[in-house]
N, CA, C and O atoms as a MOPAC input file, in Angstrom:
PM7 MOZYME 1SCF
protein

 N     -6.85300 1    16.21500 1    13.87000 1
 C     -6.47300 1    15.69200 1    15.05900 1
 C     -6.45100 1    14.17000 1    15.47800 1
 O     -5.50800 1    13.94400 1    16.23600 1
 N     -7.16000 1    13.15800 1    15.22300 1
 C     -7.50500 1    12.13000 1    15.29700 1
 C     -6.16900 1    11.39500 1    15.21500 1
 O     -5.73800 1    10.76200 1    16.17800 1
 N     -5.47100 1    11.49400 1    13.96400 1
 C     -4.62100 1    10.92800 1    12.93300 1
 C     -3.43700 1    11.16300 1    14.02300 1
 O     -3.08800 1    10.10400 1    14.54400 1
 N     -2.83000 1    12.16400 1    14.42400 1
 C     -2.26800 1    12.76400 1    15.29400 1
 C     -1.75900 1    11.25600 1    16.51600 1
 O     -0.74900 1    10.56500 1    16.64700 1
 N     -2.90600 1    11.31800 1    17.08800 1
 C     -3.20200 1    10.02700 1    18.01000 1
 C     -2.70900 1     9.03500 1    18.23200 1
 O     -2.08000 1     8.51900 1    19.15600 1
 N     -3.11700 1     8.73700 1    17.09400 1
 C     -3.54600 1     7.04300 1    16.76500 1
 C     -1.63100 1     6.37300 1    16.35600 1
 O     -0.55900 1     6.92700 1    16.60200 1
 N     -1.81000 1     5.52800 1    15.93100 1
 C     -0.33800 1     4.65400 1    15.90800 1
 C     -0.22400 1     3.99300 1    14.38500 1
 O      0.71800 1     3.73400 1    13.63700 1
 N     -1.48500 1     3.87200 1    14.32200 1
 C     -1.95000 1     3.47700 1    12.30400 1
 C     -2.87300 1     4.12800 1    12.17200 1
 O     -3.79200 1     4.41100 1    12.94100 1
 N     -2.48900 1     4.60400 1    10.38600 1
 C     -3.52700 1     4.98800 1     9.61000 1
 C     -3.63500 1     4.55700 1     9.03500 1
 O     -3.13000 1     5.40800 1     8.30400 1
 N     -3.96500 1     3.52700 1     8.13500 1
 C     -4.00000 1     2.61400 1     7.39900 1
 C     -5.45800 1     3.00300 1     6.02200 1
 O     -6.59000 1     3.47600 1     6.11900 1
 N     -4.75500 1     2.57800 1     5.04800 1
 C     -5.56100 1     2.66700 1     3.85700 1
 C     -5.14300 1     1.29800 1     3.37100 1
 O     -4.16100 1     0.56600 1     3.49400 1
 N     -6.92600 1     1.25900 1     2.45000 1
 C     -6.67400 1     0.00400 1     1.29700 1
 C     -7.44400 1     0.23700 1     0.44800 1
 O     -8.57300 1     0.71200 1     0.57200 1
 N     -6.77400 1    -0.15100 1    -0.71000 1
 C     -6.96200 1    -0.05800 1    -1.93200 1
 C     -6.74500 1    -1.30300 1    -2.85500 1
 O     -6.31000 1    -2.42700 1    -2.60300 1
 N     -7.25300 1    -0.64400 1    -4.16000 1
 C     -7.18900 1    -2.23600 1    -5.34800 1
 C     -5.87100 1    -2.38000 1    -5.65500 1
 O     -5.40700 1    -1.30400 1    -6.03400 1
 N     -5.21100 1    -3.11400 1    -5.64800 1
 C     -3.72100 1    -3.36300 1    -6.56700 1
 C     -3.71100 1    -2.57600 1    -8.05300 1
 O     -4.70900 1    -2.78400 1    -8.74300 1
 N     -2.70700 1    -1.71800 1    -8.59400 1
 C     -3.33600 1    -1.57600 1    -9.64400 1
 C     -1.76400 1    -1.32100 1   -10.28400 1
 O     -0.74300 1    -0.85300 1    -9.78100 1
 N     -1.98800 1    -1.70600 1   -11.24700 1
 C     -0.65800 1    -1.68100 1   -12.25000 1
 C     -0.95600 1    -1.40500 1   -13.96300 1
 O     -2.02100 1    -1.27600 1   -14.56800 1
 N      0.29000 1    -1.38100 1   -14.37700 1
 C     -0.68300 1    -0.45900 1   -16.29800 1
 C      0.49400 1    -1.47600 1   -16.75800 1
 O      1.48900 1    -2.12800 1   -16.44000 1
 N     -0.75100 1    -0.94600 1   -18.12000 1
 C     -0.11300 1    -2.31700 1   -19.35700 1
 C     -0.63400 1    -1.14100 1   -20.61500 1
 O     -1.66300 1    -0.49900 1   -20.82700 1
 N      0.72000 1    -1.28700 1   -21.28400 1
 C      0.36800 1    -0.61500 1   -22.24900 1
 C      0.57000 1    -1.51000 1   -24.24900 1
 O      0.99600 1    -2.53000 1   -24.79000 1
 N     -0.04300 1    -0.29800 1   -24.54400 1
 C     -0.46800 1    -1.32200 1   -25.61700 1
 C     -0.27800 1    -0.18100 1   -27.27500 1
 O     -0.17800 1     1.04100 1   -27.39000 1
 N     -0.29300 1    -0.96500 1   -28.00200 1
 C      0.40300 1     0.18700 1   -29.42600 1
 C      1.73100 1     0.17700 1   -29.66300 1
 O      2.53600 1    -0.58700 1   -29.13000 1
 N      2.02400 1     1.20200 1   -30.63000 1
 C      2.97300 1     1.19000 1   -31.19000 1
 C      3.40400 1     2.77100 1   -31.21000 1
 O      2.36800 1     3.31800 1   -30.83400 1
 N      4.54400 1     3.98800 1   -31.48700 1
 C      4.82000 1     5.09400 1   -31.55300 1
 C      3.05100 1     6.32900 1   -31.22200 1
 O      2.65200 1     6.97000 1   -30.25000 1
 N      2.72000 1     6.18200 1   -32.09400 1
 C      1.58100 1     7.64600 1   -32.11700 1
 C      0.61700 1     7.01800 1   -31.07500 1
 O      0.21900 1     7.51400 1   -30.02100 1
 N      0.34900 1     5.85900 1   -31.59900 1
 C     -1.52400 1     4.93500 1   -31.24900 1
 C     -0.68400 1     4.44400 1   -29.84400 1
 O     -1.39300 1     3.60700 1   -29.28400 1
 N      0.51700 1     4.66000 1   -29.11700 1
 C      0.37300 1     3.97200 1   -28.02800 1
 C      0.02100 1     4.31300 1   -26.50900 1
 O      0.38900 1     5.37800 1   -26.01400 1
 N     -0.83100 1     3.20400 1   -25.66800 1
 C     -1.79600 1     4.00000 1   -24.73500 1
 C     -1.40300 1     3.37300 1   -24.02500 1
 O     -0.90700 1     2.29100 1   -24.34000 1
 N     -1.48700 1     3.93000 1   -22.41200 1
 C     -1.11000 1     3.17600 1   -21.14200 1
 C     -2.68700 1     3.13600 1   -20.20000 1
 O     -3.35100 1     4.09200 1   -19.80100 1
 N     -2.90300 1     1.88900 1   -20.07400 1
 C     -3.72700 1     1.88900 1   -19.02800 1
 C     -3.33600 1     1.30800 1   -17.80400 1
 O     -2.19400 1     0.87600 1   -17.64500 1
 N     -4.35200 1     1.26100 1   -16.77400 1
 C     -4.55400 1     0.66400 1   -15.20300 1
 C     -5.29700 1    -0.32000 1   -15.26800 1
 O     -6.46200 1    -0.37800 1   -15.66400 1
 N     -4.64400 1    -1.10100 1   -14.88400 1
 C     -5.25400 1    -2.38600 1   -14.63400 1
 C     -4.90600 1    -2.91300 1   -13.21700 1
 O     -3.94600 1    -2.79400 1   -12.45600 1
 N     -6.58200 1    -3.79900 1   -13.18300 1
 C     -6.45800 1    -4.51600 1   -11.42600 1
 C     -7.09100 1    -5.42200 1   -11.16300 1
 O     -8.13400 1    -5.29900 1   -11.80600 1
 N     -7.13300 1    -6.71300 1   -10.32500 1
 C     -7.57800 1    -7.95600 1   -11.06100 1
 C     -7.93300 1    -8.18400 1    -9.44300 1
 O     -7.90800 1    -9.23500 1    -8.80200 1
 N     -8.20700 1    -7.09500 1    -9.09300 1
 C     -9.18500 1    -7.00800 1    -7.42700 1
 C     -8.47600 1    -7.79400 1    -6.41800 1
 O     -9.05600 1    -8.23900 1    -5.42800 1
 N     -7.53400 1    -7.92900 1    -6.59400 1
 C     -6.25800 1    -7.77400 1    -5.42800 1
 C     -6.03000 1    -6.06100 1    -4.24400 1
 O     -5.53600 1    -4.95100 1    -4.44100 1
 N     -6.59800 1    -6.62800 1    -3.26800 1
 C     -6.14800 1    -5.45100 1    -2.41700 1
 C     -5.21400 1    -5.32000 1    -1.02700 1
 O     -5.00900 1    -6.18400 1    -0.17400 1
 N     -4.86000 1    -4.33700 1    -1.07600 1
 C     -3.33200 1    -4.35300 1    -0.37300 1
 C     -3.74100 1    -2.82400 1     0.21000 1
 O     -4.17900 1    -1.74600 1    -0.19100 1
 N     -3.25000 1    -3.55300 1     1.54800 1
 C     -2.76100 1    -2.42500 1     2.71700 1
 C     -1.79700 1    -1.42700 1     2.35100 1
 O     -1.11200 1    -1.64800 1     1.35200 1
 N     -1.62900 1    -0.34100 1     3.01300 1
 C     -0.63000 1     0.97400 1     2.00000 1
 C     -0.73600 1     1.18500 1     3.58200 1
 O     -1.70700 1     0.70100 1     4.16300 1
 N      0.22500 1     1.88400 1     4.28600 1
 C      1.57500 1     2.14400 1     5.26400 1
 C      1.65100 1     3.40500 1     5.54100 1
 O      1.29400 1     4.13000 1     6.47000 1
 N      2.30400 1     3.55100 1     4.33100 1
 C      2.89400 1     5.03300 1     4.28600 1
 C      2.48100 1     6.30800 1     2.89500 1
 O      2.30000 1     6.16900 1     1.68500 1
 N      2.46300 1     7.57000 1     3.86400 1
 C      1.97300 1     8.77300 1     3.02300 1
 C      2.45100 1     8.48600 1     1.43100 1
 O      3.47100 1     8.04400 1     0.90400 1
 N      1.07100 1     9.01200 1     0.93100 1
 C      1.31600 1     9.16100 1    -0.88500 1
 C      0.83400 1    10.14000 1    -0.90000 1
 O      0.16600 1    10.69200 1    -0.02600 1
 N      1.27800 1    10.66000 1    -2.47300 1
 C      0.22300 1    11.71100 1    -2.51600 1
 C     -1.27400 1    11.45200 1    -2.72200 1
 O     -2.09700 1    12.30200 1    -2.38100 1
 N     -1.74900 1     9.92400 1    -3.45000 1
 C     -2.78200 1     9.71700 1    -3.64900 1
 C     -3.86300 1     9.78500 1    -1.94400 1
 O     -5.03100 1    10.17300 1    -1.97100 1
 N     -3.26500 1     9.40000 1    -0.82000 1
 C     -3.73100 1     9.19900 1    -0.10800 1
 C     -3.09100 1     9.35500 1     1.40900 1
 O     -1.94300 1     9.79800 1     1.42600 1
 N     -3.69400 1     9.04300 1     2.68100 1
 C     -2.87400 1     9.82700 1     3.57200 1
 C     -2.82800 1     8.85200 1     4.70200 1
 O     -3.84700 1     8.71100 1     5.37900 1
 N     -1.74200 1     8.15900 1     4.97800 1
 C     -1.31700 1     6.52200 1     5.31200 1
 C     -0.51400 1     7.60000 1     6.92000 1
 O     -0.48900 1     8.81300 1     7.12700 1
 N      0.13100 1     6.16600 1     7.90700 1
 C      1.01500 1     6.59900 1     8.71900 1
 C      0.98000 1     5.35200 1     9.29300 1
 O      0.01200 1     4.68600 1     9.65900 1
 N      2.16800 1     5.11900 1     9.32400 1
 C      2.74800 1     4.32400 1    10.96200 1
 C      4.08400 1     4.20600 1    11.42500 1
 O      5.18600 1     4.16900 1    10.87700 1
 N      3.69400 1     4.16000 1    12.52000 1
 C      4.85000 1     4.21000 1    14.14000 1
 C      5.21400 1     3.48900 1    14.08900 1
 O      4.89600 1     3.28300 1    15.26100 1
 N      5.96400 1     2.20600 1    13.70600 1
 C      6.40800 1     1.30600 1    13.56900 1
 C      6.95800 1     1.05900 1    11.55600 1
 O      6.26900 1     1.36700 1    10.58400 1
 N      8.17200 1     0.51600 1    11.54900 1
 C      8.34600 1     0.22200 1     9.78500 1
 C      7.83700 1    -1.03200 1     9.87300 1
 O      8.10500 1    -1.85200 1    10.75200 1
 N      6.94300 1    -1.20400 1     8.75900 1
 C      6.42800 1    -2.05900 1     8.58000 1
 C      7.14600 1    -2.67000 1     7.42300 1
 O      7.09800 1    -3.89200 1     7.28800 1
 N      7.87600 1    -1.85300 1     6.48800 1
 C      8.63000 1    -2.13700 1     5.58900 1
 C      8.59700 1    -1.04100 1     4.04300 1
 O      8.32900 1     0.14600 1     4.23000 1
 N      8.76200 1    -1.32600 1     3.18800 1
 C      8.39500 1    -0.53100 1     2.32600 1
 C      6.90300 1    -0.63600 1     1.08200 1
 O      6.17600 1     0.22700 1     0.59200 1
 N      6.98200 1    -2.32300 1     0.93000 1
 C      5.41200 1    -2.37700 1     0.65200 1
 C      4.54400 1    -2.33500 1     0.91500 1
 O      4.29900 1    -1.98400 1     2.06900 1
 N      3.60000 1    -2.63400 1     0.10500 1
 C      2.08500 1    -2.37400 1     1.02800 1
 C      2.09100 1    -3.71000 1     1.27600 1
 O      2.64800 1    -4.78000 1     1.02900 1
 N      1.30400 1    -3.22000 1     1.81700 1
 C      0.81900 1    -5.38200 1     2.78700 1
 C     -0.61100 1    -5.97800 1     2.17300 1
 O     -1.63800 1    -5.44000 1     1.76000 1
 N     -0.30100 1    -6.94300 1     2.27500 1
 C     -1.94100 1    -7.72700 1     1.27200 1
 C     -2.89700 1    -7.68400 1     2.24400 1
 O     -2.47100 1    -8.01200 1     3.35100 1
 N     -4.83000 1    -7.18800 1     2.15800 1
 C     -4.99200 1    -6.50600 1     3.23500 1
 C     -5.74500 1    -8.21600 1     4.07400 1
 O     -6.93800 1    -8.49800 1     4.18300 1
 N     -5.00600 1    -8.72700 1     4.35100 1
 C     -4.72800 1    -9.18400 1     5.33300 1
 C     -4.78200 1    -9.34900 1     7.22700 1
 O     -3.91900 1    -8.64100 1     7.74500 1
 N     -5.50200 1   -10.02100 1     8.08400 1
 C     -4.67700 1    -9.58400 1     9.31300 1
 C     -3.51900 1   -10.67100 1     9.45100 1
 O     -2.72400 1   -10.45000 1    10.36400 1
 N     -3.43900 1   -11.10000 1     9.16100 1
 C     -1.57000 1   -12.87100 1     9.49800 1
 C     -0.72700 1   -11.61000 1     8.40200 1
 O      0.43400 1   -11.78500 1     8.03000 1
 N     -1.51600 1   -10.42800 1     8.02300 1
 C      0.58300 1   -10.44800 1     7.00200 1
 C      0.01000 1    -8.64500 1     7.25800 1
 O      0.13800 1    -7.70000 1     6.47900 1
 N     -0.59000 1    -8.67400 1     8.54900 1
 C     -0.36000 1    -7.23100 1     9.16600 1
 C      0.04400 1    -7.19200 1    10.30700 1
 O      0.50500 1    -6.16000 1    10.79500 1
 N     -0.08100 1    -8.65400 1    11.14200 1
 C      0.67400 1    -8.93700 1    11.89000 1
 C      2.17000 1    -9.54200 1    12.14200 1
 O      2.77400 1    -9.38300 1    13.20300 1
 N      2.82900 1   -10.46600 1    10.69200 1
 C      3.52200 1   -11.04600 1    10.03400 1
 C      4.47000 1    -9.26900 1    10.42100 1
 O      5.09500 1    -9.01500 1    11.45000 1
 N      4.32300 1    -8.61600 1     9.57700 1
 C      5.10400 1    -7.33800 1     9.79600 1
 C      5.02600 1    -6.54600 1    10.92300 1
 O      6.05200 1    -5.93400 1    11.22100 1
 N      4.05200 1    -6.41400 1    11.61900 1
 C      4.46400 1    -5.61600 1    13.29700 1
 C      5.30900 1    -6.37400 1    13.62800 1
 O      6.33100 1    -5.77300 1    13.96000 1
 N      5.42200 1    -8.07600 1    13.74400 1
 C      6.06700 1    -9.00700 1    14.37400 1
 C      7.48900 1    -8.65300 1    14.66400 1
 O      8.20800 1    -8.56700 1    15.66000 1
 N      7.62900 1    -8.41600 1    12.85600 1
 C      9.11700 1    -8.04000 1    12.37100 1
 C      9.45400 1    -7.21700 1    12.81800 1
 O     10.29500 1    -7.53500 1    13.65900 1
 N      9.21900 1    -5.65500 1    12.75100 1
 C      9.22200 1    -4.70500 1    13.11900 1
 C      9.55000 1    -4.52000 1    14.43600 1
 O     10.22900 1    -3.50800 1    14.61200 1
 N      9.29100 1    -5.17500 1    15.45400 1
 C      9.05900 1    -5.14200 1    16.89900 1
 C     10.84900 1    -6.29300 1    16.84900 1
 O     11.87700 1    -5.73900 1    17.23700 1
 N     10.89200 1    -7.31600 1    16.50700 1
 C     11.92100 1    -7.65700 1    16.49700 1
 C     13.38400 1    -7.37400 1    16.17100 1
 O     14.44300 1    -7.74600 1    16.67700 1
 N     12.93500 1    -6.25400 1    14.72000 1
 C     14.39800 1    -5.33900 1    14.26800 1
 C     14.92700 1    -4.27400 1    15.26600 1
 O     15.84200 1    -3.48900 1    15.01500 1
 N     14.21900 1    -4.35000 1    16.45500 1
 C     14.31900 1    -2.72500 1    17.45000 1
 C     14.93200 1    -3.34000 1    18.31900 1
 O     15.31200 1    -2.75800 1    19.33500 1

């Protein structure tokens, strides 16, 4: 119920990419993270997030300044 009331429901997680190694039958794909954290603001199957203003399509760096910059840019575009 609280999710319905708030303007932002943000989710922080590590940035993960995939790396493929090997060839043919022995090809393997693994997730790799270098410890950089991201702030997600759109719903995905892995987590529940929302934003009542459009902060862009990409996740933000987990820093207050990155969030405020995206927030101010979204207000300018209205």
